[in-house]
C-alpha positions as CSV (number, residue, x, y, z in Angstrom):
1,M,0.0,0.0,0.0
2,P,1.5,3.3,-1.0
3,Q,2.3,5.8,1.7
4,E,0.9,9.3,1.7
5,P,3.5,12.0,1.1
6,T,4.6,13.8,4.2
7,P,4.1,17.6,4.2
8,Q,7.8,18.1,3.3
9,E,7.7,16.0,0.2
10,P,6.3,17.6,-3.0
11,V,3.5,15.7,-4.6
12,P,4.5,14.7,-8.2
13,F,2.6,16.3,-11.0
14,V,0.5,13.7,-12.9
15,P,-1.1,15.1,-16.1
16,A,-4.6,14.2,-16.9
17,P,-4.9,11.5,-19.6
18,V,-5.7,12.8,-23.1
19,P,-7.6,10.6,-25.6
20,V,-5.6,9.6,-28.7
21,P,-7.4,10.7,-31.9
22,P,-8.5,7.7,-34.0
23,D,-6.5,8.7,-37.0
24,L,-3.3,9.0,-35.0
25,L,-3.9,5.6,-33.4
26,A,-4.5,4.1,-36.8
27,W,-1.2,5.6,-38.1
28,A,0.7,4.3,-35.1
29,R,-0.7,0.8,-35.5
30,Q,0.3,0.8,-39.2
31,T,3.9,2.1,-38.7
32,F,4.9,0.5,-35.3
33,D,7.0,-2.6,-35.7
34,A,7.2,-4.5,-32.4
35,R,10.0,-6.7,-33.6
36,E,12.1,-3.7,-34.6
37,Y,11.4,-2.0,-31.3
38,L,12.3,-5.0,-29.2
39,E,15.6,-5.4,-31.2
40,G,16.4,-1.8,-30.3
41,V,15.6,-2.4,-26.6
42,R,17.8,-5.5,-26.6
43,D,20.6,-3.7,-28.3
44,I,20.5,-0.9,-25.7
45,E,20.4,-3.5,-22.8
46,E,23.4,-5.4,-24.2
47,N,25.5,-2.5,-25.5
48,G,24.4,0.4,-23.3
49,G,23.0,2.6,-26.0
50,E,24.4,5.8,-27.4
51,P,25.8,8.6,-25.3
52,L,23.6,11.6,-25.0
53,E,26.2,13.8,-26.6
54,S,26.0,11.8,-29.8
55,F,22.4,12.7,-30.6
56,I,21.4,15.7,-28.4
57,A,22.1,18.2,-31.2
58,A,19.7,16.4,-33.5
59,V,17.0,16.3,-30.8
60,E,17.4,20.0,-30.0
61,A,17.3,20.9,-33.7
62,A,14.1,18.9,-34.1
63,A,12.6,20.6,-31.1
64,R,13.4,24.0,-32.7
65,G,11.9,22.9,-36.0
66,S,15.1,23.2,-37.9
């Protein structure tokens, strides 16, 4: 049974669930490949994945839209 947070502990923010639009769900089901995903997870577990420095610039560029 989870304990109630003490007054000193901040309560974590939990966003309200948002329904997934049917067209987005259909696209995800068509494009998601569970085998490919699991191969990637296994690779990360076995080899440790890529260091953040190797891909953070691409992530930041995508977030900026450039």
